[in-house]
C-alpha positions in Angstrom: 111.3 122.0 137.0 111.1 119.5 140.0 114.1 117.8 141.6 113.2 114.4 140.3 113.5 115.6 136.7 116.5 117.6 137.3 117.9 114.2 138.5 116.9 112.4 135.6 118.5 114.9 133.2 122.0 113.9 134.9 121.6 110.5 133.4 123.6 110.8 130.4 125.2 108.4 127.7 127.6 109.3 125.0 126.8 112.9 126.1 123.0 112.8 125.3 120.1 112.1 127.6 119.7 108.5 128.2 116.2 108.4 127.1 117.4 109.3 123.6 118.7 105.7 123.1 115.5 104.1 124.2 113.5 106.1 121.8 116.3 105.6 119.2 115.7 101.9 119.5 112.0 102.2 119.6 111.7 104.3 116.4 114.4 101.9 114.7 112.3 98.8 115.2 109.0 100.8 114.3 110.6 101.8 111.1 111.8 98.3 110.6 108.2 97.1 110.7 106.9 99.8 108.5 109.4 99.5 105.8 109.7 95.9 106.0 106.0 95.5 105.3 106.1 98.4 102.7 108.8 96.4 100.7 106.4 93.5 100.5 102.9 95.3 100.0 102.5 96.1 96.4 104.2 92.6 95.4 101.7 90.9 97.7 98.8 92.8 96.2 99.7 92.1 92.6 100.9 88.4 93.2 98.0 87.4 95.9 95.3 89.8 96.8 94.3 90.7 93.1 96.1 87.9 91.4 92.8 86.8 89.6 92.4 90.4 88.1 93.7 91.6 84.8 93.8 95.0 86.2 95.8 93.8 89.4 98.4 96.6 88.9 95.7 99.1 88.8 93.8 98.0 92.0 97.3 97.5 93.9 98.1 101.2 92.9 94.6 102.4 94.1 95.1 100.6 97.4 98.6 101.5 97.8 97.9 105.4 97.2 94.9 105.4 99.7 96.9 103.6 102.3 99.9 106.0 102.0 97.5 109.2 102.2 95.6 107.9 105.2 98.9 106.7 107.0 100.2 110.3 106.8 97.0 112.3 107.4 96.3 110.2 110.6 99.3 111.9 112.2 97.5 115.2 112.3 94.6 113.8 114.0 96.8 111.6 116.3 99.0 114.5 117.1 96.0 116.5 118.2 94.6 113.8 120.5 98.0 113.6 122.0 98.3 117.3 122.9 94.8 117.5 124.2 94.3 114.2 126.0 96.5 111.2 125.9 99.9 112.9 125.9 103.1 111.4 124.3 103.5 108.2 126.3 99.9 106.8 126.0 99.7 107.8 122.4 103.0 105.8 121.4 101.9 102.7 123.3 98.5 102.9 121.8 99.9 103.4 118.4 102.5 100.8 118.6 99.9 98.1 119.9 97.6 99.0 116.8 100.6 98.7 114.4 102.0 95.7 115.8 98.2 94.1 115.5 98.2 95.2 111.8 101.4 93.5 110.9 100.3 90.3 112.7 96.9 90.3 110.9 98.5 90.7 107.7 100.1 87.2 108.3 96.4 86.0 107.8 95.7 85.0 104.1 92.4 86.6 103.7 91.3 89.6 101.8 89.2 90.9 104.8 91.9 90.5 107.2 94.2 92.4 104.5 92.2 95.5 104.5 91.8 95.4 108.4 95.5 95.0 108.8 96.1 98.0 106.8 93.5 100.0 108.7 95.0 99.1 111.9 98.6 100.3 110.8 96.9 103.6 109.6 95.1 104.3 112.9 98.4 103.2 114.8 100.6 105.3 112.9 98.6 108.3 113.4 99.3 107.9 117.4 102.9 106.8 117.0 104.6 108.6 114.2 103.9 112.4 115.3 104.7 111.7 119.1 107.9 109.7 119.2 109.7 112.6 117.1 108.4 115.2 119.4 109.4 113.2 122.5 113.0 113.4 121.2 112.9 117.2 121.3 111.4 117.1 124.8 114.7 115.5 126.1 116.5 118.9 125.8 116.0 122.4 127.1 115.5 125.1 124.8 118.9 126.3 123.1 120.6 123.1 124.1 123.4 122.7 121.3 123.1 118.9 121.6 119.6 118.8 120.2 120.4 119.0 116.7 123.1 116.0 117.1 120.5 114.1 119.0 118.2 114.3 116.1 121.0 113.0 113.7 121.4 110.0 115.8 117.5 109.6 116.1 117.1 109.8 112.3 120.0 107.4 111.9 117.9 104.7 113.7 115.1 105.4 111.0 117.4 104.7 108.2 118.9 101.8 109.8 115.6 100.2 110.3 114.5 101.0 106.8 117.7 99.7 105.5 117.6 96.3 107.3 114.0 95.6 107.1 113.4 95.0 103.4 116.6 92.8 103.2 115.2 90.6 106.1 111.4 90.8 105.6 111.9 90.4 101.7 114.2 87.3 102.2 111.8 85.6 104.6 108.9 86.4 102.1 110.8 84.9 99.0 112.1 82.0 100.9 109.1 80.9 103.3 106.2 83.0 102.2 104.7 86.6 102.4 103.3 86.2 105.7 106.6 85.1 107.5 107.8 88.5 106.2 105.0 90.5 107.4 105.2 88.5 110.8 108.7 89.5 111.2 107.7 93.2 110.8 105.1 92.6 113.5 108.0 91.3 115.7 110.0 94.3 114.9 107.0 96.6 116.2 106.8 94.7 119.3 110.5 95.2 119.9 110.0 98.9 119.5 107.2 98.7 122.1 109.5 96.7 124.3 112.3 99.3 124.3 109.9 102.3 124.9 108.0 100.6 127.8 111.4 99.7 129.4 112.4 103.3 129.1 109.2 104.3 131.0 109.7 101.4 133.7 113.5 102.5 134.1 112.3 106.2 134.5 114.6 107.7 132.0 112.1 110.0 130.8 111.4 111.8 134.0 108.0 113.4 133.9 108.1 114.0 130.0 105.3 112.9 127.8 102.6 112.4 130.3 99.1 113.4 129.7 98.2 117.2 130.1 96.4 116.2 133.5 94.8 113.4 135.2 91.6 115.3 135.2 91.5 115.3 131.5 92.1 111.6 131.3 89.4 110.9 133.7 86.9 113.3 132.1 83.8 111.3 131.0 83.0 110.8 127.1 79.7 109.1 127.0 80.1 108.1 130.5 83.4 106.5 129.9 86.8 108.2 131.0 88.6 109.7 128.0 92.0 107.3 128.7 89.6 104.5 128.1 87.3 105.9 125.5 90.1 107.1 123.0 91.5 103.8 122.6 88.0 102.2 122.1 87.1 104.8 119.4 90.5 104.0 117.6 89.5 100.2 117.5 86.3 101.1 116.4 87.4 103.2 113.6 89.5 100.6 112.2 86.6 99.0 110.1 85.7 102.4 108.6 89.4 102.8 107.5 89.2 99.2 106.1 86.0 100.1 104.1 87.6 103.2 102.6 90.7 101.3 101.5 88.7 98.5 99.8 86.8 100.7 97.8 89.5 101.0 95.1 87.1 100.5 92.1 86.2 103.7 90.1 82.8 105.2 91.5 81.8 105.9 87.8 82.8 103.2 85.5 80.7 104.8 82.8 82.9 107.9 82.9 82.1 111.4 84.1 83.6 113.9 86.5 84.1 111.0 89.2 85.7 108.6 86.7 88.8 106.8 88.1 88.0 108.3 91.6 87.6 106.2 94.7 86.1 107.6 98.0 89.7 108.3 99.4 90.7 110.4 96.3 87.5 112.5 96.8 87.9 113.0 100.4 91.5 114.3 99.7 90.5 116.5 97.0 88.0 118.2 99.3 90.6 118.6 102.1 93.0 120.2 99.7 90.4 122.5 98.5 89.5 123.4 102.2 93.1 123.7 103.3 94.2 126.0 100.4 91.0 128.1 100.9 92.0 128.6 104.6 95.5 129.2 103.8 94.4 131.9 101.3 92.4 133.5 104.3 95.4 133.4 106.6 97.5 135.1 104.0 95.0 137.8 103.2 95.0 138.6 107.0 98.6 138.5 107.6 101.0 141.6 107.7 103.0 142.3 104.9 106.1 140.6 106.0 104.2 137.5 107.4 102.5 137.5 103.9 105.6 137.0 102.0 107.1 134.2 104.3 103.6 132.4 104.2 103.6 132.3 100.5 107.1 130.8 100.6 106.1 128.4 103.1 103.3 127.2 101.0 105.5 126.9 97.9 108.1 125.0 99.7 105.3 122.6 100.9 104.1 122.2 97.2 107.6 121.7 95.9 108.1 118.9 98.7 104.5 117.3 97.8 105.8 117.1 94.1 109.1 115.6 95.1 107.7 112.8 97.6 105.2 112.0 94.9 107.9 110.8 92.7 110.0 109.5 95.5 107.4 107.2 97.0 106.9 105.5 93.7 109.8 103.3 95.3 107.4 101.1 97.1 105.1 100.7 94.3 106.0 101.2 90.4 109.7 101.1 90.8 109.4 98.0 92.8 107.3 96.2 90.1 109.9 97.5 87.5 112.8 96.0 89.6 110.8 92.6 89.7 109.8 92.5 86.1 112.5 94.3 84.3 115.7 94.5 86.3 118.5 91.6 86.1 118.7 91.9 90.1 122.0 90.8 91.7 122.3 89.7 95.4 118.8 90.9 96.2 115.0 90.5 95.0 112.6 93.1 94.2 111.2 93.7 97.8 114.8 93.9 99.1 115.6 96.6 96.5 113.7 98.9 99.0 116.7 98.9 101.0 118.9 100.7 98.3 117.6 104.4 99.1 118.1 104.3 102.9 121.6 102.6 102.7 122.5 105.6 100.3 121.0 108.1 103.0 123.0 106.6 105.6 126.2 106.8 103.4 125.5 110.4 102.0 124.2 112.2 105.1 127.4 113.3 106.8 129.4 113.9 103.6 126.6 116.3 102.2 126.1 117.9 105.7 130.0 118.5 105.8 129.6 119.9 102.1 127.1 122.3 103.3 129.2 123.2 106.3 132.2 123.8 104.3 130.3 126.0 102.1 128.7 128.1 104.7 132.0 129.1 106.0 132.9 130.4 102.4 129.5 132.0 102.0 128.7 129.7 99.2 125.9 127.7 100.6 122.9 127.9 98.5 119.7 129.3 99.9 116.5 127.1 100.3 114.9 127.8 97.0 118.3 126.6 95.1 118.4 123.5 97.1 114.8 122.6 96.4 115.5 123.3 92.8 118.7 121.1 92.6 116.8 118.5 94.7 114.0 118.2 92.1 116.7 118.2 89.4 118.2 115.3 91.1 114.8 113.5 91.1 114.4 114.3 87.2 117.9 112.8 86.5 117.3 109.6 88.5 114.2 109.0 86.5 115.7 109.8 83.3 118.4 107.1 84.2 115.7 104.5 84.3 114.2 105.6 81.0 117.5 105.0 79.5 117.8 101.8 80.9 115.5 100.4 78.2 118.2 100.7 75.5 120.5 98.3 77.3 117.8 95.6 77.8 118.8 92.0 76.9 117.0 89.8 74.6 114.4 89.0 77.7 113.5 92.7 78.1 115.7 92.8 81.4 118.0 95.8 82.3 121.4 96.0 84.0 121.0 96.3 87.9 123.5 99.2 87.8 120.8 101.4 86.2 118.7 101.1 89.4 121.7 101.7 91.8 122.5 104.8 89.7 118.9 105.8 89.9 118.5 105.4 93.8 121.9 107.3 94.1 120.6 110.6 92.6 117.2 110.2 94.1 118.9 110.0 97.6 121.0 113.1 96.8 117.9 114.9 95.8 116.3 113.9 99.4 119.0 115.2 101.2 119.0 118.7 99.4 115.3 119.1 100.5 113.9 116.9 103.1 116.2 118.0 106.1 115.8 121.7 104.8 112.0 121.8 104.5 110.9 121.1 108.0 113.0 123.7 109.8 112.1 126.3 107.2 108.4 125.8 107.8 108.9 126.6 111.3 111.1 129.6 110.5 108.6 131.0 107.9 105.5 130.5 109.9 104.1 133.2 112.2 104.3 131.6 116.0 100.5 132.1 116.4 100.0 129.5 113.5 103.2 127.3 113.5 101.4 124.2 114.8 98.8 124.4 111.8 101.4 124.9 109.2 103.2 122.0 110.8 99.9 120.0 110.1 99.9 121.1 106.3 103.6 120.1 106.1 102.6 116.5 107.4 99.7 116.6 105.0 101.9 117.2 102.2 103.0 113.6 102.4 99.5 112.4 102.3 98.8 114.5 99.2 102.1 113.0 97.6 100.5 109.5 97.8 97.6 110.8 95.7 100.3 111.5 93.1 101.7 108.1 93.5 98.3 106.6 93.0 97.7 108.6 89.8 101.1 107.5 88.1 100.7 103.9 89.3 97.4 103.6 87.6 98.8 105.2 84.4 101.7 102.7 84.4 99.6 99.9 85.5 100.1 96.7 83.3 96.7 95.0 82.2 97.3 91.5 81.7 95.7 87.9 82.2 99.4 86.7 82.6 100.3 86.8 86.5 104.2 86.4 85.6 104.1 89.2 83.0 107.6 90.8 82.4 110.3 91.3 80.0 109.3 93.2 76.7 105.6 93.2 77.6 106.3 95.7 80.6 109.5 97.3 79.5 108.2 100.1 77.1 105.4 101.1 79.6 107.7 101.7 82.5 110.6 103.4 80.7 108.3 105.7 78.8 106.4 106.6 82.1 109.8 107.2 83.7 110.7 109.6 81.0 107.7 111.4 81.2 108.2 111.8 85.2 111.8 113.1 84.6 110.4 115.8 82.3 107.9 117.1 84.9 110.8 116.8 87.6 113.2 118.7 85.5 110.6 121.4 84.6 109.6 122.0 88.1 113.3 122.1 88.9 113.7 124.9 86.3 110.8 126.8 87.4 112.1 126.6 90.9 115.7 127.8 89.8 114.4 130.5 87.5 112.1 131.9 90.2 114.7 131.4 93.1 115.8 135.0 93.1 112.0 136.2 93.7 111.6 133.5 96.5 114.6 134.7 98.2 113.1 138.0 98.5 109.9 136.6 100.0 112.0 134.7 102.6 113.5 137.9 103.9 116.2 137.1 106.5 115.3 133.4 106.6 118.1 131.6 104.9 
């Protein structure tokens, strides 16, 4: 490591590399933009984009599902391009510019602009999201004991952004119009870019995050240097993504194998079959010890997919339920998206301290039990929403307290599963394929949105009345939530019953 980098490493702030705090604010504002937009998205589609359709809920569920799947799948492609061509710095800047453009284009009230905006965010997220987290890790040497606490600080920024943005963007959207809320999300993204750029200008990152080599950047692709061609291709790909997002109608309305399937659904089914087939091949070729751990890694990924499939209903079905059937106090339906992140902020340290206390007494449950409990908490949370129908008033509206309690249990479940899963994938995967397994882990979130879309379509309200609410919608939602609770609790029971077997598969990994 050169002298310049060593000198940079001496620049500390609160005991951590100074660059961490530039990345903290960059990610805080990026998440501000992402979750601020997400809080408004389903409501905007139902009330504006698809307002004239009786099947507005169905169309919104289909587009929301496709958007979420593509947003997370794009990180695999963006991460690969960063590793081989652009490097983290250029990728983050390119992704941030694309996402900011997407948020500002959302402020244009036109259907074509709507799909182009979502496509810009999808492509931009692919470059931004996988690289900024990796950048945080690069600030620390291997074995640096400060690294874990550095990530805690970084992820606190994520949740602060996710908490504040629905409140502010939701307020602007309600008081002044949807597009002011989307515009504020765009300003948040620009703020994140400015923080990151100022970190580069102030040289707080040293040599970290640069492209693999200048030669790679200058290498021509169709006669154009790759550093220029990659952004050009990224922009050219936006209309393709927009076309995929707009294909929300069933391919075969008459029925048949492809009934109720759009192009994105079919693409992800093919990806799923291909990935599972390749995983089967890898497991077959692995050593006996590797095979056991790989099977466990696949199981963890599947359990996490199920959990996120229920959790991500927050931005779609649960937001609509809050709008149509909850007597909201202090906040509106879009702002209710802030409840989950504020519980994560409040509960993260107590639950972390609980696990530490249990570890010292050899009582800390191993990963399968934590995953089983996490799914059980998810089941309990939806069962609480299902019970809320019994407390509905004469207008079919349920007390706000049910939504608060539901998010409390869902947040506890998230803290039992999400922080654990990522580290266990790296521990269970052979070093030669750990990058591939991380890609599969990221894809699990993309497939979770396919679950979100399926549930959203099943609970879609079909009505010519754009202000449908109350008893017209209550039974559909509470019945659906009860079914989700049953599936989540059944999954939890399966995991807890088979936990002893899974412990043996994990070997020495806790």
